[in-house]
C-alpha positions as CSV (number, residue, x, y, z in Angstrom):
1,M,-19.5,-18.1,0.2
2,D,-17.8,-17.1,-3.0
3,I,-14.4,-15.6,-3.7
4,A,-15.8,-12.0,-3.7
5,D,-17.2,-12.6,-0.2
6,L,-13.8,-13.9,1.0
7,K,-12.0,-10.9,-0.5
8,R,-14.5,-8.5,1.1
9,Q,-13.9,-10.2,4.5
10,A,-10.1,-9.9,4.1
11,A,-10.4,-6.3,3.1
12,W,-12.7,-5.4,6.0
13,R,-10.3,-7.2,8.4
14,A,-7.4,-5.1,7.1
15,V,-9.4,-1.9,7.5
16,E,-10.0,-2.8,11.2
17,F,-6.4,-1.8,11.7
18,V,-6.9,1.7,10.3
19,E,-7.2,4.4,13.0
20,S,-8.2,8.0,12.9
21,G,-5.3,10.3,12.1
22,M,-3.4,7.7,10.1
23,V,-1.8,7.9,6.6
24,V,-2.9,4.8,4.8
25,G,-1.4,3.3,1.6
26,L,-4.1,2.1,-0.8
27,G,-3.3,-0.9,-3.0
28,H,-4.6,-2.0,-6.3
29,G,-6.9,-4.9,-7.1
30,S,-10.3,-6.2,-6.2
31,T,-9.6,-6.9,-2.5
32,A,-8.0,-3.5,-2.1
33,A,-11.1,-1.9,-3.8
34,F,-13.3,-3.5,-1.0
35,A,-10.9,-1.9,1.5
36,V,-11.3,1.5,-0.2
37,E,-15.1,1.2,-0.1
38,R,-15.0,0.2,3.6
39,I,-12.8,3.1,4.5
40,A,-15.2,5.5,2.8
41,E,-18.1,4.0,4.7
42,L,-16.3,4.5,8.0
43,L,-15.4,8.1,7.1
44,R,-19.1,8.8,6.2
45,A,-20.3,7.2,9.5
46,G,-17.8,9.3,11.5
47,E,-16.0,6.2,12.8
48,L,-12.8,7.3,11.1
49,K,-11.6,10.9,11.0
50,D,-8.6,12.8,9.8
51,I,-7.1,10.1,7.7
52,L,-5.1,10.6,4.5
53,C,-4.7,7.9,1.9
54,V,-1.8,7.4,-0.6
55,P,-3.1,5.7,-3.7
56,C,-0.8,3.4,-5.6
57,S,-2.2,4.4,-9.0
58,E,-4.4,6.9,-10.8
59,E,-7.2,4.3,-11.0
60,V,-7.1,3.8,-7.2
61,A,-7.0,7.6,-6.8
62,R,-10.1,8.1,-8.9
63,H,-12.0,5.4,-7.0
64,A,-11.1,6.9,-3.7
65,E,-11.9,10.4,-4.8
66,R,-15.3,9.3,-6.0
67,L,-16.0,7.9,-2.6
68,G,-14.8,11.1,-0.8
69,I,-11.6,9.7,0.7
70,P,-9.0,12.4,1.3
71,L,-5.8,11.7,-0.6
72,T,-2.2,12.7,-0.2
73,T,1.1,11.8,-1.9
74,L,4.3,10.2,-0.7
75,D,6.0,13.6,-1.2
76,E,3.4,15.3,1.1
77,S,3.2,12.4,3.6
78,P,6.4,10.2,3.3
79,S,5.6,8.2,6.4
80,I,2.8,5.7,5.9
81,D,1.2,4.2,9.0
82,L,-0.5,1.3,7.4
83,T,-0.7,-0.1,4.0
84,I,-3.4,-2.3,2.4
85,D,-1.9,-4.4,-0.5
86,G,1.7,-4.8,-1.7
87,A,2.5,-1.4,-0.2
88,P,4.4,-2.9,2.8
89,I,7.1,-4.0,0.3
90,V,7.2,-0.6,-1.2
91,K,7.5,1.2,2.2
92,E,10.1,-1.2,3.6
93,C,12.2,-0.9,0.4
94,M,11.9,2.9,0.5
95,D,13.1,2.8,4.2
96,R,16.2,1.1,2.9
97,K,16.7,3.6,0.0
98,L,15.4,1.3,-2.7
99,L,12.6,2.8,-4.8
100,V,10.3,0.1,-6.2
101,N,6.8,0.0,-7.6
102,C,4.3,-2.9,-7.2
103,T,1.7,-3.0,-9.9
104,Q,-1.5,-4.9,-9.3
105,G,0.3,-7.0,-6.7
106,T,2.1,-9.1,-9.3
107,V,5.0,-7.0,-10.7
108,I,7.8,-5.3,-8.8
109,R,10.0,-2.9,-10.7
110,L,12.8,-0.4,-9.8
111,L,11.8,3.2,-10.3
112,P,12.9,5.1,-12.2
113,A,14.5,2.9,-14.8
114,M,18.2,3.3,-13.9
115,N,21.7,2.6,-15.2
116,L,23.3,0.6,-12.4
117,T,26.6,-1.0,-11.8
118,E,26.5,-4.7,-11.3
119,E,27.3,-4.1,-7.6
120,Q,24.4,-1.6,-7.2
121,A,22.0,-4.0,-9.0
122,M,23.1,-6.9,-6.7
123,E,22.6,-4.7,-3.6
124,G,19.2,-3.7,-4.7
125,C,18.2,-7.3,-5.4
126,D,19.5,-8.3,-2.0
127,I,17.4,-5.6,-0.3
128,L,14.3,-6.5,-2.3
129,A,14.7,-10.3,-1.6
130,E,15.1,-9.6,2.2
131,V,12.1,-7.3,2.3
132,I,9.9,-9.9,0.5
133,R,11.2,-12.6,2.8
134,Q,10.4,-10.5,5.8
135,Q,6.9,-9.7,4.6
136,A,6.2,-13.3,3.8
137,N,7.3,-14.3,7.4
138,G,5.3,-11.4,9.0
139,T,8.5,-9.7,10.2
140,S,10.0,-6.3,9.3
141,Q,13.0,-4.1,10.3
142,A,10.7,-1.3,11.4
């Protein structure tokens, strides 16, 4: 079994948690791409219905659209039921009023670029550190 097979297995396992009627956050990267493809398969087979997906990038949006996955935005659907990728960090930070962006699962940045006081910057870093710690431990405030 090669790395692609392992990534596919991980993606398919994540998709097992997707239920009809959910809003799903779609991440970036090769593993997340397997998840997008699996979601499309389940929609075509009628095993999933009435889901909306929030893509993390234009590239992910194009991939999902090509596969016929219905998309939405955080403005239209601010409550995400399940995320596949680094999106749990984004959602948890948003719940705490800290807007961040995870790109390709490796970079986290504050959005938009802001002028902050030292106190505000420290508070934002504290929130982000706590969210990452909770995600790593499998716990969350929600």
